[in-house]
VEXPATOR-248919 format. One record per residue (C-alpha): residue number from 1; x, y, z. Coordinates in nm, 3 decimals, padded with zeros to 5 digits. Each point is the difference from the previous one (the first is absolute). Last residue first. Layout:
<r pos="NUM" x="X" y="Y" z="Z"/>
...
//
This chain:
<r pos="76" x="05.130" y="07.164" z="06.403"/>
<r pos="75" x="00.298" y="00.159" z="00.184"/>
<r pos="74" x="-00.094" y="00.291" z="00.231"/>
<r pos="73" x="00.240" y="00.306" z="-00.050"/>
<r pos="72" x="00.271" y="00.047" z="00.236"/>
<r pos="71" x="00.015" y="00.251" z="00.301"/>
<r pos="70" x="-00.269" y="-00.165" z="00.193"/>
<r pos="69" x="00.168" y="-00.327" z="00.062"/>
<r pos="68" x="00.349" y="00.126" z="00.077"/>
<r pos="67" x="-00.111" y="00.273" z="00.223"/>
<r pos="66" x="-00.243" y="-00.226" z="00.180"/>
<r pos="65" x="00.286" y="-00.244" z="00.071"/>
<r pos="64" x="00.209" y="00.269" z="00.139"/>
<r pos="63" x="-00.296" y="00.135" z="00.212"/>
<r pos="62" x="-00.057" y="-00.366" z="00.138"/>
<r pos="61" x="00.388" y="-00.027" z="00.090"/>
<r pos="60" x="-00.032" y="00.358" z="00.155"/>
<r pos="59" x="-00.278" y="-00.107" z="00.219"/>
<r pos="58" x="00.161" y="-00.335" z="00.121"/>
<r pos="57" x="00.303" y="00.187" z="00.088"/>
<r pos="56" x="00.302" y="-00.025" z="-00.232"/>
<r pos="55" x="00.322" y="-00.204" z="00.072"/>
<r pos="54" x="-00.123" y="-00.290" z="-00.192"/>
<r pos="53" x="-00.020" y="00.227" z="-00.303"/>
<r pos="52" x="00.392" y="00.029" z="00.011"/>
<r pos="51" x="00.116" y="00.355" z="-00.018"/>
<r pos="50" x="00.152" y="00.103" z="-00.325"/>
<r pos="49" x="-00.248" y="00.261" z="-00.049"/>
<r pos="48" x="00.103" y="00.154" z="00.327"/>
<r pos="47" x="-00.113" y="00.031" z="00.368"/>
<r pos="46" x="-00.353" y="-00.089" z="-00.103"/>
<r pos="45" x="-00.348" y="00.177" z="00.038"/>
<r pos="44" x="-00.223" y="-00.055" z="-00.289"/>
<r pos="43" x="-00.194" y="00.322" z="-00.064"/>
<r pos="42" x="-00.187" y="-00.128" z="-00.296"/>
<r pos="41" x="00.107" y="00.264" z="-00.256"/>
<r pos="40" x="00.330" y="00.060" z="00.164"/>
<r pos="39" x="00.100" y="-00.359" z="00.012"/>
<r pos="38" x="-00.145" y="-00.091" z="-00.331"/>
<r pos="37" x="00.211" y="00.284" z="-00.165"/>
<r pos="36" x="00.310" y="-00.110" z="00.180"/>
<r pos="35" x="-00.072" y="-00.355" z="-00.116"/>
<r pos="34" x="-00.008" y="00.112" z="-00.362"/>
<r pos="33" x="00.308" y="00.202" z="00.028"/>
<r pos="32" x="00.182" y="-00.288" z="00.176"/>
<r pos="31" x="-00.116" y="-00.262" z="-00.268"/>
<r pos="30" x="00.122" y="00.257" z="-00.278"/>
<r pos="29" x="00.342" y="00.028" z="00.148"/>
<r pos="28" x="00.019" y="-00.376" z="00.031"/>
<r pos="27" x="-00.062" y="-00.040" z="-00.376"/>
<r pos="26" x="-00.037" y="-00.377" z="-00.028"/>
<r pos="25" x="00.208" y="-00.163" z="-00.274"/>
<r pos="24" x="-00.072" y="-00.214" z="-00.296"/>
<r pos="23" x="-00.084" y="00.294" z="-00.231"/>
<r pos="22" x="-00.125" y="00.279" z="00.235"/>
<r pos="21" x="-00.269" y="-00.128" z="00.244"/>
<r pos="20" x="-00.120" y="00.257" z="00.263"/>
<r pos="19" x="-00.117" y="00.267" z="-00.262"/>
<r pos="18" x="-00.121" y="-00.201" z="-00.167"/>
<r pos="17" x="-00.144" y="-00.342" z="00.093"/>
<r pos="16" x="00.132" y="-00.319" z="00.152"/>
<r pos="15" x="00.014" y="00.128" z="00.358"/>
<r pos="14" x="-00.364" y="00.103" z="-00.013"/>
<r pos="13" x="-00.183" y="-00.158" z="00.303"/>
<r pos="12" x="00.318" y="-00.099" z="00.194"/>
<r pos="11" x="00.126" y="00.360" z="-00.022"/>
<r pos="10" x="-00.138" y="00.095" z="00.334"/>
<r pos="9" x="00.153" y="-00.283" z="00.171"/>
<r pos="8" x="00.354" y="00.084" z="-00.141"/>
<r pos="7" x="-00.054" y="00.373" z="00.122"/>
<r pos="6" x="-00.086" y="-00.137" z="00.344"/>
<r pos="5" x="00.293" y="-00.225" z="00.012"/>
<r pos="4" x="-00.056" y="-00.379" z="-00.040"/>
<r pos="3" x="00.026" y="-00.228" z="00.293"/>
<r pos="2" x="-00.379" y="00.033" z="00.097"/>
<r pos="1" x="-00.146" y="-00.092" z="-00.344"/>
//
């Protein structure tokens, strides 16, 4: 989603599960920690975690998507 931040986009796959979801609220600090880990591990270059996905280069958008998809277990 181009209008969401990098951290929000990286949370789309698991926002309803702990540690990102606490009661009825999202844990923004946990979202930031998760995104930070993905950015480091997959070498996504962004000015900040709050940067909109639309501002990333094509390569970095692809790396962000791969980070999300490869970092979560496959659903069967």
